[in-house]
Phi, psi and omega in degrees: 000127184252346179200164179206152178237127173209161183249165181213141179291156179303323181293320178293321178296320179296322179296320177299316180298318180295316180294326178296315179297320179296316180294323178294316179297320184280348180079025179274089188299317183297317179294322179299313180296320179300311183289325175295322178297315179299316181296320180294319179294323176298331179269021174069028173274143179284160179300321181297317180296315180297318182298320180294315183294317185270357177062045176229172179281152180298326179294329178295319178297316179299320178297317180298319180295319178296319178297319181295322179297329181272318189242355182072203183293343178289347180276007180299142179303128182236356181289132181287129180300145179280158178087176181283133178299142180293146179228164177285140174280164177306321178294318178294323178296320178295320178294321178298317179300321178295318179297320180293320178300325183285342175099158183296324184297315180293335179279355176105007178268155180279327180276159181252009181246122178290131173233156184305314178299328178293318180290325175301315179293321179299315180297318182291317182294319186272327188236355177071018179249131184247102181273152167299132185298333180285346177273344184302317181300316179293321177300316181294322177297320179295334179272359178095016179259158173218158181275111189232158172277133181287162178231146178284142171232122184298138176285355175266000184296127181250098183294331179295317178292323178296319179294319178297322179293319181294314190270337185239302187295309184298313176301324178294317179298315182297317180294320180295319179297321180290320180293320182271356185053047183263162171282128178256103189250132171258126185244151176190174179231155178221154177237133180244107186283141179291330182289352173098164178226146183253155175205180180282145174206162177282139178202163180296143181301131179084359180239087182295131179298139178247133179237129178295150175219140178280340179078004182278126182276071183221142182220157178260120183263144182225126167273140180217149174221135173239143182268126189295324186274327187248341183081012179293139182248124171253134179207160177205124180261156178203159181271326185284184181288153175281130180209179184297318182298316180293322180294318179296318179299320178296316180294323176300319180297319179293317179298328181286343183271355182210156176254358181285154170296155182232130170253115185253127176249123185222165177268190187263030176303150187301319182283352172278333187241013180291164179299321180296317181290320179297322177297321177296319179298321178296319179297326184259018187301333181295329183242339188240122176239132189246139177231138181264133172290156173299152181299144177054051180229058179295339179291345177267001181246102187295340180292341176301323179292329178293315177301317180298319181293319179298317180294320179297316187276332193233339185236334179299136176067012178267150177257126180241096183293333180229161178294328178296323179297319177295313181302313181298320181295316181292319180296322178296319179294317179296318179296322179300314181287329178297333181269357178229073182301331179296330176292321178294318179298322180290319181288324192256032173295139182287160177304153183305322183296326178284322179297319179293322178295326180289000000 
């Protein structure tokens, strides 16, 4: 007999699906194959086709169908196989680790997020070993993996320029600042929204913390500069949009506060590189020298850590009913850090790779 046709009620079909999921999670390979065979035959697949896919003999499929006709889904094989369950060898584990590193898409899955059932299927397809899905997490930990949140990496990232900046540009800037006894300033801007920002906090299980929001799409913008050697903080807040005119006004204010030469390190924001801003840099060339960070390299700008710390300590999960309340809160935080330069130096230490290059 090579095929058979029979029908099943929706409730019975649902029961088969539930039992299949249970067997897959538990790693009961024989039951999984039995239930998959029944489902395939219900979908008008021939015994020969099912046998090839499940890697069993055609007579085995016929036997399973006969058992199902007599006993239903309860007739699934339940006898525990004799002998030691098969396991991956060290060589197979190394190969599995490589497959996981390459990602689900390259392994033939449609999704790009690894899940335990996917890895269970991968192990079975590639190595013929069927693990209990609940053991997969422990297996991955033993192989040196952990369940992590992914991070974005810009497709515009130029690693060659970053390396050149680490090994050549940054040491030159540092040496020049020391020779000229200049201020070495890292600059950036931050926006603090009135509608509030959320973050993780402890709360009772099942009781998600609620934070009021005014819903107003308005933010307080801050220009900032930190001095690499002393931790001195220069800042200026404003309500309007960030643009070249506001940036130039902020730099004029900083230049008026000191007579030392200034080496300014900035990112590629439009108002940092506009024609108006470049003209200002030319006018101030006697005292102000500007260096551009590599594109998409916030990890090389220590003031980014300062913005993060201010938001963590002073604005996350806060309710700001008025714009004045937000402004006062941010100004208090900035003043607090301006009075503790040692805290800024501790927060804004450069990455190890830059410290070693220096």
